[in-house]
Every structure is written in C-alpha cells, then in structure tokens.
C-alpha positions in Angstrom: 18.4 8.0 -30.0 16.2 10.7 -28.5 17.2 12.7 -25.5 15.5 11.8 -22.3 13.0 14.4 -21.1 13.0 15.5 -17.4 9.3 16.4 -16.7 8.6 20.0 -16.1 5.3 20.6 -14.4 3.1 23.7 -14.5 2.1 25.6 -11.4 -1.1 24.9 -9.5 0.1 24.6 -6.0 -2.3 27.0 -4.4 -5.3 25.1 -5.6 -3.9 21.8 -4.5 -3.2 23.2 -0.9 -6.7 24.6 -0.6 -8.4 21.3 -1.6 -5.9 18.8 -0.4 -6.5 16.6 -3.4 -6.1 16.8 -7.1 -6.5 14.2 -9.9 -5.6 14.8 -13.5 -4.8 12.9 -16.7 -1.4 12.8 -18.4 -1.6 13.2 -22.2 1.6 12.5 -24.0 3.6 14.4 -21.4 2.0 17.6 -22.6 0.0 20.5 -21.0 -1.4 18.3 -18.2 1.8 18.3 -16.2 1.9 20.0 -12.8 4.3 21.3 -10.1 3.6 21.2 -6.4 5.2 21.2 -2.9 6.2 17.5 -2.9 6.9 17.6 0.9 3.2 18.2 1.6 1.6 15.6 -0.6 1.4 11.9 -1.4 1.4 10.9 -5.1 0.0 7.9 -6.9 0.6 7.6 -10.7 -0.7 5.2 -13.2 1.5 5.6 -16.3 2.4 3.9 -19.6 5.7 4.6 -21.2 9.4 4.4 -20.6 10.9 6.2 -17.6 13.6 6.3 -15.0 12.5 6.9 -11.3 15.0 7.9 -8.7 13.5 7.2 -5.2 15.6 7.9 -2.2 18.9 6.2 -2.9 17.4 3.8 -5.5 16.8 3.8 -9.2 14.0 2.1 -11.1 14.1 1.7 -14.9 10.6 1.1 -16.1 8.9 0.4 -19.3 5.2 -0.4 -19.9 2.4 0.3 -17.5 3.4 0.9 -13.8 1.8 2.2 -10.6 4.0 4.5 -8.6 3.6 5.7 -5.0 5.4 8.9 -3.9 5.9 9.7 -0.3 6.2 13.4 0.7 8.9 12.4 3.2 11.1 10.6 0.7 12.9 12.5 -2.1 12.3 11.3 -5.6 12.6 12.5 -9.2 11.1 11.2 -12.4 12.7 11.2 -15.9 10.5 10.4 -19.0 12.5 8.5 -21.6 9.9 7.8 -24.2 8.2 10.5 -26.3 4.7 9.0 -25.7 3.7 8.9 -22.1 0.1 8.7 -20.9 -1.7 7.9 -17.6 -3.2 9.5 -14.5 -1.9 11.2 -11.3 -3.5 11.9 -8.0 -2.0 14.1 -5.3 -3.3 14.3 -1.8 -2.4 15.5 1.6 -2.1 13.5 4.7 -4.6 15.8 6.3 -7.1 15.1 3.5 -6.7 11.3 3.8 -6.5 10.9 7.6 -10.2 11.7 7.9 -10.9 8.3 6.5 -11.5 5.4 9.0 -9.1 3.3 6.9 -6.2 5.7 6.9 -4.2 3.1 8.6 -3.9 1.4 5.2 -1.9 4.4 4.1 0.4 4.6 7.1 1.0 0.8 7.1 1.3 0.4 3.3 4.8 -0.8 2.3 4.4 1.2 -0.9 5.1 4.5 0.9 7.9 3.4 3.0 11.7 3.7 2.4 12.2 0.0 2.6 9.1 -0.8 0.6 8.2 -1.1 -3.1 7.1 2.2 -4.7 6.8 0.8 -8.2 4.4 -2.0 -9.3 4.2 -3.5 -12.8 0.6 -3.5 -14.1 -1.0 -5.9 -16.5 -3.5 -4.8 -19.2 -6.4 -6.2 -17.1 -5.3 -4.4 -14.0 -4.7 -1.2 -16.1 -8.2 -1.3 -17.3 -9.6 -1.5 -13.8 -7.3 1.2 -12.3 -8.0 3.4 -15.3 -11.7 3.4 -14.3 -10.9 4.3 -10.7 -8.7 7.2 -11.7 -11.3 8.5 -14.2 -14.0 8.4 -11.5 -11.8 10.5 -9.2 -11.2 13.1 -11.9 -15.0 13.3 -12.6 -15.9 13.3 -8.9 -13.7 16.2 -8.0 -15.7 18.4 -10.3 -19.1 17.3 -8.9 -21.3 19.1 -6.4 -21.9 15.9 -4.4 -21.7 16.9 -0.7 -19.8 13.8 0.3 -17.4 13.7 -2.7 -14.3 14.0 -0.5 -15.2 10.8 1.4 -16.0 9.1 -1.9 -12.5 10.1 -3.2 -10.9 8.8 -0.1 -12.6 5.5 -0.6 -11.2 5.4 -4.2 -7.7 6.0 -2.9 -8.2 3.2 -0.3 -9.4 0.9 -3.1 -6.3 1.6 -5.2 -4.0 0.9 -2.2 -5.9 -2.3 -1.3 -5.9 -3.5 -4.9 -2.2 -2.8 -5.1 -1.5 -5.0 -2.0 -2.9 -7.9 -4.0 -0.5 -7.4 -6.8 2.9 -9.2 -6.7 5.7 -6.6 -6.1 7.8 -5.5 -9.0 10.8 -7.7 -9.7 12.7 -4.8 -11.1 14.4 -3.6 -7.9 17.5 -1.5 -7.9 20.7 -3.5 -8.5 22.4 -2.6 -5.2 19.5 -3.7 -2.9 20.7 -6.7 -1.0 18.9 -10.0 -0.8 17.9 -9.6 2.8 16.1 -6.3 2.1 14.4 -7.8 -1.0 13.2 -10.8 0.9 12.1 -8.8 3.9 10.1 -6.4 1.7 8.4 -9.2 -0.1 7.5 -10.9 3.2 6.1 -7.8 4.7 4.0 -7.1 1.6 2.7 -10.7 1.6 1.8 -10.4 5.2 -0.2 -7.3 4.6 -2.0 -8.8 1.7 -3.6 -11.4 4.0 -5.8 -8.6 5.6 -8.4 -7.4 6.3 -10.3 -10.5 7.2 -13.8 -10.0 5.7 -15.6 -13.3 6.3 -15.5 -16.2 8.7 -15.8 -18.6 5.9 -12.3 -17.8 4.5 -10.0 -18.1 7.5 -6.4 -16.8 7.5 -4.2 -19.4 5.8 -0.7 -18.0 6.4 -0.1 -18.0 10.2 3.5 -19.1 10.9 6.9 -18.3 9.7 7.0 -21.8 8.1 3.9 -21.0 6.1 5.4 -17.8 4.7 8.7 -19.4 4.0 6.9 -22.1 2.0 4.9 -19.6 0.1 8.1 -17.6 -0.8 10.1 -20.8 -1.6 12.8 -20.2 0.9 14.0 -22.0 4.0 12.4 -20.7 7.2 15.8 -20.1 8.8 16.9 -17.9 5.8 13.6 -15.9 6.0 14.0 -15.4 9.7 17.6 -14.2 9.5 16.7 -11.7 6.6 13.6 -10.2 8.4 15.5 -9.9 11.7 18.5 -8.3 10.0 16.4 -5.7 8.2 13.7 -4.9 10.7 15.1 -5.8 14.0 12.1 -8.0 14.7 11.6 -11.7 14.1 9.2 -13.1 11.5 7.0 -14.6 14.2 6.8 -11.2 15.9 5.7 -9.4 12.8 3.0 -12.1 12.1 1.8 -11.9 15.7 1.6 -8.1 15.8 -0.4 -8.1 12.5 -2.8 -10.8 13.7 -3.4 -8.9 17.0 -4.1 -5.7 15.1 -6.7 -7.5 13.1 -8.1 -9.3 16.1 -8.7 -5.9 17.8 -10.4 -4.5 14.7 -12.7 -7.4 14.4 -13.5 -7.3 18.2 -14.4 -3.7 18.0 -16.0 -3.4 14.6 -17.9 -6.7 14.0 -20.6 -8.6 15.9 -18.7 -11.8 15.4 -18.3 -14.0 18.5 -14.9 -14.4 20.0 -14.9 -18.0 18.7 -15.8 -16.9 15.2 -13.0 -14.3 15.2 -10.5 -16.9 16.5 -11.5 -19.2 13.7 -11.3 -16.5 11.0 -7.7 -15.7 12.2 -6.8 -19.3 11.8 -7.1 -20.7 15.3 -8.5 -24.2 15.5 -10.0 -23.8 19.0 -11.1 -20.8 20.9 -8.8 -21.6 23.7 -5.8 -21.2 21.4 -7.0 -17.8 20.3 -7.7 -16.7 23.9 -4.2 -17.7 25.0 -2.5 -16.1 22.0 -4.4 -12.8 22.6 -3.7 -12.7 26.3 0.0 -13.5 25.7 0.3 -10.6 23.3 -2.0 -8.0 25.0 -2.2 -8.9 28.7 -6.0 -9.3 28.5 -8.4 -11.8 26.9 -10.6 -11.0 23.8 -13.9 -10.6 25.7 -12.3 -8.3 28.3 -10.8 -6.2 25.5 -14.1 -5.9 23.7 -15.9 -4.9 26.9 -13.3 -2.3 27.8 -13.6 -0.5 24.6 -17.5 -0.3 24.6 
C-alpha cells in the first residue's frame, strides 16, 4: 500500500495577493501545486482522485470526482491518497468577488459555512460542464480583455449556482448528528429554489410541510432539527428567504406586484401583500417606491 501524500504547494502568494484571483490546473499532483495565505482567499477545487479532507472538526474521505469549497475563515487541510490526481483550482479574495452584484450568493452559500457542505460528489456529465468553466477562467486570466475580472466573477457565480442544484454529498463525517445533517440539507434545498427567473415557473416549495415531504421526513421532525441547529423555525427560514427574493424582484424587475406574488407561490395578490407587510412592516408597492 502506497504512503499517502500530503500536498506541498509551491510559492506564488505575492502574485495572488496582487491580482485577487488565480486559476490553475492540477496535473498528477505535480509542478502545478501552489502555496498561499489561506486566511485571505476562498478556494474552489474540481478534482479527480482519492483524498482525505480535514475541514474544521470534520473529515471527508473522498474518491472519484468532487467539488470542494474552502473558506478562508475555516481551517482545513488536504491529504492526497492516490498517486494520480488531476483537476482544477481557483483562489480568490473576498475583495475580488464582492464587486459582483451577485456576491450575496457567496456569503449565503452553505458550501462556505461551518455547518454547510464543503464537498460535493460530481458525475461525469457535471464534470464535463465544470471542466469547461474552469478552463475558461484559466484562459481568461491571461487575456487582455478589459472586463475580464467581471467575466471571471460571473464564472465563479455560475459554479456556485450550478453547485446549489446538485444534491449534497452523502459522505458526511461520521460524528455529525442527524439534526445537523437534516438542517444542512433543508437549508441547501431552500437556497436551490432561488433565484426566481420567470413568472411562468412559480415557487413550488413554500411551507415546512412541502419541504418535509420533499425530504421524506415528518414535518415535526424537520422543525425540531432546524430549530435545534439554527435557533430559528423552518417557517422563519422560508419566510426570510421569500422576503429576500421578493425585495430583489421588486427592485430589479419590472414585474407587477401581482406577478411577483404569483412567482413566489401566492395564489392571490392580497395573500402576498399581507405576507410582505407582516414580515417587513410595509406593503410591496410602498417598498418599491421607497427604494426608487
């Protein structure tokens, strides 16, 4: 049995700090490895091979193709087990990404949170798509295109949003309790319902009962787990996320209040108006006008 290899990464930290972003390809764990100030950068890796990832107080044993999300505020280490290890890595600072209008997707993404899921199992089809995105970022960082930073930020957002569509990895650490697992899955499922992009495909999961049915658990069990882990009820999480989306639609679309209410799953405009006022203290039209 071959000894496991703890990855040693070559120095390029000054260049990374200057640009705020770097993408590179991993080739058989060879010369394309890097070292950097982890506390200053987010990391996303698409890798194929066998490895052991230590993330905070958790350990993930992985084999095959995975997508890993590293948070600069959470300690982690990576051990390469297999001799053949290929893929892509991107590193970026919070300062680099926050210029994007969609930076909230990074802050709210469960992948970068302590209680979230930093590892996703990737199929061959998903791998092909993601390979293309990583390759585009590697090529773009070398180009002279004046808006290349914004284009790269869009590629990062695309990876995050595509990841939110993928079922979370089942290979959680053994000591993570059932409530934490269920709460994490619920929060990821909730986030995957957004953003709302068309009025023709309204929000389907609107209540705790809807989510419980989708997750094949009793609603009371889901409510207890979410409340225990997050301190908030399932209904509160759903309401807060719907309100966040409602505000975005009111500010950034020309949809009528009725259309927005329907897109968010409300059968009648009055129901949406009452819901919005209960949670914000004002009605949708007044909120829209106040932000103009």
